[in-house]
MARDOVEX-515172 format. One record per residue: x, y, z of N, C-alpha, C in turn. Coordinates in steps of 0.1 Angstrom, whole numbers, padded with zeros to 4 digits, always signed. Example, Ala and Ser with C-alpha at 12.3 -4.5 7.8 and 13.67 -1.06 7.14 Angstrom:
+0132-0057+0078+0123-0045+0078+0132-0033+0078 +0128-0022+0071+0137-0011+0071+0129+0000+0079 
This chain:
+0394-0171+0553+0389-0171+0541+0401-0176+0530 +0396-0182+0520+0405-0188+0511+0406-0179+0500 +0418-0171+0497+0421-0161+0488+0429-0165+0478 +0429-0162+0463+0435-0164+0451+0446-0154+0448 +0456-0156+0453+0466-0145+0453+0478-0151+0444 +0476-0157+0435+0486-0164+0425+0487-0161+0411 +0475-0152+0408+0473-0148+0393+0483-0139+0389 +0487-0140+0378+0495-0133+0369+0486-0124+0359 +0477-0131+0353+0470-0125+0340+0458-0120+0347 +0454-0121+0359+0442-0113+0364+0445-0107+0377 +0438-0094+0376+0443-0087+0387+0430-0078+0392 +0424-0081+0407+0416-0070+0410+0423-0058+0414 +0423-0047+0405+0430-0033+0408+0424-0026+0417 +0409-0024+0420+0404-0016+0429+0388-0020+0427 +0381-0015+0438+0368-0018+0439+0360-0005+0448 +0350-0002+0442+0343+0009+0450+0330+0013+0444 +0320+0020+0452+0310+0023+0448+0302+0013+0438 +0300+0000+0443+0292-0009+0436+0299-0016+0422 +0313-0012+0422+0320-0017+0409+0335-0022+0411 +0339-0031+0404+0354-0038+0404+0362-0030+0393 +0373-0026+0395+0381-0024+0383+0391-0036+0382 +0391-0044+0370+0398-0052+0367+0407-0055+0357 +0417-0063+0358+0428-0065+0347+0426-0080+0342 +0422-0084+0331+0422-0096+0324+0432-0098+0314 +0442-0102+0317+0452-0102+0305+0458-0085+0305 +0455-0082+0293+0458-0068+0287+0446-0058+0286 +0435-0066+0289+0422-0058+0291+0419-0053+0303 +0413-0041+0305+0408-0035+0316+0392-0033+0316 +0387-0041+0326+0373-0041+0327+0366-0037+0340 +0355-0029+0341+0348-0026+0351+0333-0033+0350 +0332-0038+0361+0318-0046+0363+0314-0044+0377 +0299-0045+0377+0294-0042+0389+0295-0054+0400 +0294-0050+0412+0295-0061+0421+0288-0056+0435 +0275-0062+0437+0267-0059+0448+0275-0059+0463 +0286-0067+0461+0290-0067+0477+0301-0055+0480 +0303-0046+0469+0311-0034+0471+0303-0020+0474 +0299-0021+0489+0291-0012+0492+0299+0002+0498 +0311+0002+0500+0319+0014+0501+0321+0023+0490 +0325+0033+0491+0325+0045+0484+0341+0052+0484 +0351+0044+0484+0364+0049+0484+0368+0056+0471 +0376+0067+0472+0382+0074+0460+0388+0066+0451 +0383+0067+0436+0387+0059+0424+0398+0070+0417 +0410+0066+0426+0422+0075+0421+0430+0068+0409 +0430+0058+0408+0436+0049+0397+0430+0054+0383 +0438+0059+0373+0433+0065+0360+0427+0052+0352 +0430+0038+0355+0422+0032+0347+0408+0030+0349 +0403+0036+0359+0387+0037+0361+0381+0047+0350 +0389+0058+0344+0384+0064+0334+0387+0059+0320 +0398+0051+0320+0403+0047+0306+0401+0032+0304 +0393+0026+0311+0389+0011+0308+0384+0009+0295 +0389-0004+0292+0384-0010+0278+0370-0012+0274 +0364-0016+0288+0349-0019+0287+0341-0019+0300 +0332-0016+0302+0325-0012+0312+0310-0018+0313 +0307-0025+0321+0293-0031+0321+0283-0022+0329 +0274-0017+0322+0263-0009+0327+0250-0014+0330 +0246-0014+0342+0232-0020+0344+0221-0010+0338 +0209-0019+0335+0198-0009+0331+0187-0007+0341 +0181+0003+0345+0170+0006+0353+0158-0004+0354 +0160-0010+0338+0146-0018+0337+0151-0035+0339 +0163-0037+0344+0169-0048+0345+0178-0051+0335 +0188-0062+0337+0198-0064+0328+0207-0055+0326 +0213-0054+0316+0223-0043+0314+0232-0046+0299 +0244-0040+0298+0250-0040+0285+0264-0037+0287 +0274-0042+0278+0286-0035+0278+0289-0022+0270 +0296-0012+0275+0300+0000+0268+0317-0006+0265 +0317-0008+0252+0331-0012+0250+0340-0002+0240 +0352-0002+0242+0360+0005+0232+0364-0001+0221 +0374-0010+0224+0381-0019+0212+0384-0035+0221 +0375-0040+0228+0377-0050+0232+0374-0064+0223 +0384-0074+0224+0380-0085+0213+0370-0092+0218 +0364-0101+0208+0355-0111+0213+0355-0120+0222 +0371-0124+0222+0375-0134+0232+0391-0131+0232 +0396-0136+0244+0411-0138+0244+0414-0147+0256 +0427-0151+0256+0433-0161+0265+0439-0156+0277 +0436-0162+0289+0444-0158+0300+0450-0170+0305 +0461-0171+0313+0467-0183+0320+0464-0182+0335 +0465-0193+0343+0467-0195+0357+0475-0205+0356 +0489-0205+0361+0498-0217+0359+0497-0223+0350 +0493-0238+0349+0495-0245+0336+0481-0244+0328 +0471-0239+0333+0458-0238+0330+0456-0225+0320 +0447-0228+0309+0446-0217+0299+0430-0215+0298 +0424-0204+0298+0412-0204+0296+0408-0190+0286 +0396-0191+0280+0391-0183+0269+0382-0174+0277 +0386-0161+0276+0376-0150+0284+0366-0145+0273 +0354-0143+0278+0344-0137+0266+0333-0129+0276 +0333-0114+0274+0325-0109+0279+0310-0111+0276 +0303-0114+0286+0288-0121+0281+0280-0110+0285 +0267-0111+0282+0255-0102+0283+0252-0100+0296 +0253-0109+0306+0251-0105+0322+0264-0105+0329 +0273-0094+0326+0284-0090+0332+0295-0101+0332 +0294-0113+0331+0302-0124+0333+0313-0125+0323 +0325-0131+0325+0334-0133+0318+0338-0147+0312 +0330-0155+0320+0333-0170+0319+0342-0176+0328 +0350-0169+0338+0359-0171+0346+0354-0166+0360 +0356-0175+0367+0355-0168+0382+0370-0170+0390 +0379-0157+0389+0390-0159+0394+0394-0162+0410 +0382-0160+0416+0380-0164+0432+0385-0178+0433 +0381-0188+0425+0379-0201+0423+0395-0206+0422 +0404-0201+0418+0418-0205+0416+0421-0212+0429 +0417-0206+0441+0423-0215+0454+0416-0228+0455 +0406-0230+0450+0398-0243+0448+0405-0251+0438 +0409-0246+0426+0415-0255+0416+0427-0259+0421 +0436-0252+0429+0449-0256+0435+0447-0268+0442 +0436-0265+0452+0434-0275+0466+0430-0290+0459 +0420-0288+0448+0413-0301+0441+0426-0307+0433 +0434-0299+0425+0446-0306+0417+0457-0314+0427 +0460-0306+0440+0468-0312+0450+0461-0326+0456 +0450-0324+0461+0441-0338+0464+0443-0347+0455 +0438-0347+0440+0440-0357+0429+0456-0362+0429 +0465-0353+0426+0477-0357+0425+0482-0365+0435 +0480-0361+0447+0484-0368+0459+0475-0381+0463 +0467-0385+0457+0458-0395+0460+0466-0410+0457 +0473-0408+0449+0481-0422+0444+0473-0435+0438 +0463-0430+0431+0453-0440+0424+0445-0433+0414 +0439-0438+0405+0430-0431+0396+0419-0424+0403 +0414-0414+0400+0403-0406+0405+0394-0401+0395 +0380-0406+0399+0368-0400+0389+0364-0388+0393 +0361-0378+0388+0355-0365+0393+0341-0363+0383 +0331-0360+0393+0319-0353+0387+0318-0339+0389 +0316-0332+0380+0316-0317+0381+0303-0312+0375 +0294-0308+0385+0280-0306+0383+0279-0290+0382 +0268-0285+0375+0265-0271+0371+0280-0267+0371 +0287-0273+0359+0301-0269+0356+0303-0259+0348 +0293-0251+0342+0299-0238+0334+0308-0242+0326 +0317-0233+0325+0328-0230+0313+0339-0241+0316 +0339-0247+0328+0346-0259+0329+0360-0257+0335 +0363-0245+0342+0376-0241+0348+0379-0253+0358 +0371-0258+0366+0373-0270+0375+0376-0284+0368 +0369-0284+0357+0369-0296+0348+0386-0297+0342 +0390-0286+0336+0401-0284+0332+0414-0287+0342 +0413-0281+0353+0421-0283+0365+0422-0296+0369 +0409-0306+0372+0410-0319+0374+0416-0326+0363 +0413-0325+0350+0420-0331+0339+0434-0330+0340 +0439-0318+0343+0452-0316+0342+0461-0324+0352 +0455-0325+0362+0459-0332+0376+0459-0347+0375 +0453-0351+0365+0453-0365+0362+0440-0373+0363 +0429-0366+0368+0415-0373+0369+0409-0376+0355 +0398-0384+0358+0389-0385+0347+0377-0378+0350 +0372-0371+0343+0360-0362+0347+0348-0362+0336 +0334-0363+0346+0324-0362+0340+0318-0347+0341 +0317-0340+0329+0311-0323+0331+0297-0324+0326 +0290-0318+0337+0277-0316+0335+0271-0303+0336 +0264-0298+0325+0258-0285+0326+0246-0286+0317 +0234-0277+0319+0224-0278+0310+0225-0269+0300 +0234-0258+0300+0235-0251+0288+0247-0257+0279 +0240-0259+0265+0249-0263+0255+0261-0255+0253 +0256-0241+0251+0269-0230+0250+0279-0232+0259 +0277-0232+0273+0285-0235+0284+0294-0247+0280 +0290-0258+0279+0295-0270+0275+0306-0269+0264 +0300-0261+0255+0309-0259+0243+0323-0250+0246 +0320-0240+0254+0329-0232+0260+0340-0241+0267 +0336-0249+0273+0341-0258+0285+0351-0265+0278 +0347-0271+0267+0354-0278+0256+0365-0269+0250 +0363-0259+0248+0374-0249+0240+0384-0246+0251 +0383-0244+0266+0390-0242+0275+0398-0255+0279 +0393-0268+0274+0401-0279+0276+0411-0281+0267 +0408-0276+0253+0416-0277+0243+0429-0267+0242 +0423-0255+0247+0436-0244+0250+0443-0250+0261 +0439-0256+0272+0449-0261+0283+0454-0274+0277 +0451-0281+0267+0459-0291+0263+0455-0304+0269 +0443-0306+0274+0436-0318+0280+0425-0322+0272 +0421-0318+0260+0410-0323+0254+0409-0337+0251 +0420-0343+0251+0423-0356+0248+0421-0364+0257 +0420-0359+0273+0420-0368+0283+0406-0375+0285 +0405-0382+0295+0391-0391+0299+0384-0384+0304 +0375-0377+0297+0365-0365+0298+0351-0370+0292 +0340-0367+0297+0325-0369+0293+0321-0355+0294 +0314-0349+0281+0308-0338+0281+0294-0339+0280 +0286-0336+0290+0272-0340+0292+0265-0328+0291 +0254-0325+0284+0242-0314+0284+0231-0321+0290 +0228-0317+0301+0216-0321+0310+0211-0314+0320 +0201-0315+0327+0198-0312+0340+0206-0320+0350 +0212-0312+0360+0220-0320+0369+0212-0329+0377 +0201-0324+0382+0194-0331+0391+0190-0345+0385 +0183-0344+0371+0180-0355+0364+0192-0366+0361 +0204-0361+0358+0215-0367+0355+0220-0375+0366 +0220-0369+0378+0224-0375+0393+0216-0388+0394 +0202-0385+0393+0193-0397+0395+0194-0408+0386 +0197-0404+0372+0200-0416+0364+0213-0424+0366 +0225-0415+0373+0235-0423+0374+0233-0431+0387 +0225-0429+0396+0223-0437+0408+0216-0449+0403 +0206-0445+0393+0199-0462+0388+0211-0469+0381 +0219-0462+0375+0231-0470+0365+0241-0475+0375 +0241-0469+0386+0251-0476+0396+0265-0470+0394 +0265-0459+0387+0281-0452+0385+0282-0445+0396 +0295-0446+0399+0301-0438+0412+0314-0429+0408 +0314-0420+0415+0325-0411+0416+0335-0408+0428 +0346-0408+0428+0357-0404+0438+0356-0390+0444 +0352-0380+0436+0351-0367+0439+0341-0360+0434 +0332-0352+0440+0321-0343+0432+0325-0328+0437 +0322-0320+0424+0324-0306+0427+0311-0303+0420 +0305-0291+0430+0293-0284+0424+0295-0269+0427 +0286-0264+0416+0287-0247+0417+0273-0244+0413 +0262-0247+0422+0248-0247+0420+0242-0233+0418 +0235-0230+0411+0230-0216+0410+0221-0210+0419 +0221-0197+0422+0212-0193+0433+0195-0197+0430 +0192-0194+0415+0178-0197+0412+0180-0203+0397 +0170-0211+0394+0169-0217+0382+0159-0225+0377 +0154-0229+0365+0142-0237+0362+0146-0252+0356 +0142-0262+0359+0145-0275+0353+0141-0273+0339 +0143-0286+0333+0137-0287+0319+0121-0292+0319 +0116-0294+0330+0098-0294+0331+0094-0284+0339 +0102-0271+0339+0098-0261+0346+0099-0260+0362 +0105-0270+0367+0107-0270+0380+0116-0261+0387 +0112-0253+0395+0121-0244+0403+0132-0249+0411 +0145-0241+0408+0155-0244+0416+0160-0234+0426 +0156-0231+0439+0159-0220+0448+0169-0226+0457 +0183-0221+0456+0195-0227+0465+0191-0229+0478 +0185-0221+0484+0180-0222+0500+0172-0234+0502 +0162-0239+0492+0154-0248+0495+0157-0262+0487 +0168-0261+0477+0170-0271+0468+0184-0277+0469 +0193-0270+0477+0206-0276+0480+0206-0287+0489 +0200-0287+0500+0200-0300+0508+0196-0312+0501 +0185-0313+0495+0181-0324+0489+0191-0330+0479 +0196-0319+0473+0203-0321+0459+0218-0327+0464 +0221-0323+0477+0236-0327+0480+0233-0342+0486 +0224-0343+0492+0219-0357+0499+0215-0368+0486 +0211-0362+0475+0211-0370+0465+0223-0374+0457 +0233-0364+0458+0246-0370+0453+0256-0377+0463 +0250-0379+0474+0257-0387+0482+0256-0404+0476 +0247-0404+0471+0243-0417+0461+0252-0421+0451 +0260-0412+0445+0268-0414+0434+0282-0411+0439 +0286-0412+0453+0298-0410+0457+0307-0424+0460 +0318-0428+0455+0323-0439+0455+0325-0445+0470 +0330-0458+0472+0332-0462+0485+0345-0458+0490 +0355-0454+0482+0366-0448+0487+0367-0433+0481 +0357-0423+0487+0357-0409+0483+0370-0403+0486 +0373-0391+0478+0383-0383+0480+0378-0369+0485 +0370-0363+0478+0366-0351+0483+0351-0347+0475 +0345-0336+0485+0334-0332+0478+0336-0316+0480 +0335-0307+0469+0336-0294+0470+0324-0287+0465 +0315-0279+0474+0306-0273+0471+0308-0257+0471 +0303-0250+0461+0307-0236+0458+0291-0227+0460 +0291-0217+0466+0278-0207+0467+0283-0191+0463 +0272-0188+0455+0274-0171+0455+0261-0167+0460 +0253-0175+0467+0239-0171+0470+0243-0162+0487 +0241-0149+0486+0246-0141+0498+0238-0145+0510 +0226-0149+0509+0218-0155+0520+0224-0166+0529 +0235-0174+0520+0239-0185+0528+0253-0185+0531 +0257-0186+0543+0272-0182+0550+0276-0197+0545 +0291-0195+0547+0299-0207+0544+0298-0218+0555 +0293-0216+0567+0291-0225+0577+0278-0233+0576 +0267-0226+0570+0255-0232+0564+0262-0244+0555 +0267-0242+0543+0269-0250+0536+0278-0261+0540 +0286-0257+0551+0294-0268+0556+0285-0279+0565 +0275-0272+0571+0265-0280+0578+0258-0289+0569 +0252-0285+0558+0246-0293+0546+0254-0304+0543 +0269-0302+0539+0278-0313+0536+0279-0324+0547 +0282-0320+0561+0284-0328+0571+0272-0337+0571 +0260-0330+0571+0247-0337+0572+0246-0348+0561 +0246-0342+0552+0245-0352+0537+0252-0364+0535 +0266-0364+0541+0276-0374+0540+0277-0378+0553 +0270-0376+0564+0272-0384+0576+0273-0398+0575 +0285-0403+0582+0288-0416+0582+0298-0421+0574 +0303-0411+0564+0312-0416+0554+0324-0413+0558 +0327-0407+0570+0341-0404+0575+0348-0392+0572 +0339-0383+0566+0346-0372+0561+0346-0360+0570 +0353-0348+0569+0353-0335+0575+0351-0325+0567 +0343-0316+0569+0340-0305+0561+0347-0293+0568 +0354-0284+0558+0357-0271+0563+0352-0261+0553 +0347-0250+0558+0340-0241+0549+0344-0226+0553 +0346-0218+0542+0353-0202+0542+0347-0194+0530 +0348-0183+0533+0345-0175+0523+0357-0176+0514 +0352-0173+0500+0364-0170+0491+0364-0155+0487 +0380-0153+0483+0379-0138+0484+0393-0135+0472 +0393-0123+0467+0404-0119+0460+0412-0106+0466 +0424-0106+0465+0431-0094+0471+0429-0084+0462 +0428-0072+0467+0426-0058+0460+0441-0050+0459 +0445-0047+0448+0457-0042+0448+0458-0028+0455 +0448-0019+0451+0447-0005+0457+0446-0003+0473 +0442-0014+0478+0440-0013+0493+0448-0022+0501 +0451-0033+0495+0456-0044+0502+0447-0053+0510 +0432-0050+0508+0425-0057+0515+0419-0069+0506 +0411-0076+0511+0403-0089+0506+0390-0088+0501 +0385-0089+0490+0373-0086+0486+0364-0102+0490 +0355-0101+0496+0346-0113+0495+0339-0118+0482 +0339-0130+0479+0333-0134+0464+0327-0147+0466 +0319-0149+0475+0312-0161+0477+0316-0171+0487 +0311-0183+0490+0317-0193+0497+0317-0206+0492 +0327-0214+0500+0329-0225+0497+0330-0236+0506 +0326-0250+0505+0330-0261+0515+0335-0270+0509 +0350-0274+0514+0358-0284+0512+0354-0297+0521 +0351-0308+0516+0350-0319+0525+0358-0332+0520 +0368-0334+0528+0379-0344+0527+0375-0357+0534 +0378-0368+0528+0374-0382+0534+0387-0388+0537 
């Protein structure tokens, strides 16, 4: 497992009975997590004194029960600064377990010894974009949600990299990659965090189990002749880390790369154990 244990502004304090108890800077949040199927005792007093708790509705969705939580606040990870905002669907705009991947990507970019161009697909609020920019890469950031791209630009500004070589693209990722292939544009590294389910601009259904393989194969068409890496993330519980690795090895066969796939995780302060938080495949060339 790759786990993110270098955080100072984030802490997974405890997890039990389908919920996480987390510290985001000075704010204590409780959020649901379907992976937490155990019911260990909730002894920490912050379970009862949290600043906000996300409560699921029996009819679907849910809402935050807040005390006095700001609309947004900042947290730092090393040299990166992010803007945290509790969202309607339990998320905060940051997946802290991805820090292990940010560290890895930054090291790969910095040690390349040459200019590196990165394509970040399904790029969300841009944590990986900010990390790549901070490491010195040029980045093309693509997400279909205009609000998420605006948030990513805020994170870039907060981290002091808004003036770096970056393109902010609001577009469907499949359509964008198809156009980049026609334009002959290439990238040295590709990062993608595709959703489990979604719909394209023309109503096309995206389901990770059936859409990932053809999409990754499509992305092979924008990988440069001297590729550096491909990073694929997945939060779909039905897909194992090994499956994602097999997809990458197959899609980029003949390029000389090697894929390593593992679960991502966060250390839990209360137990000393590690909470699994999805999977990732790192392919190096």
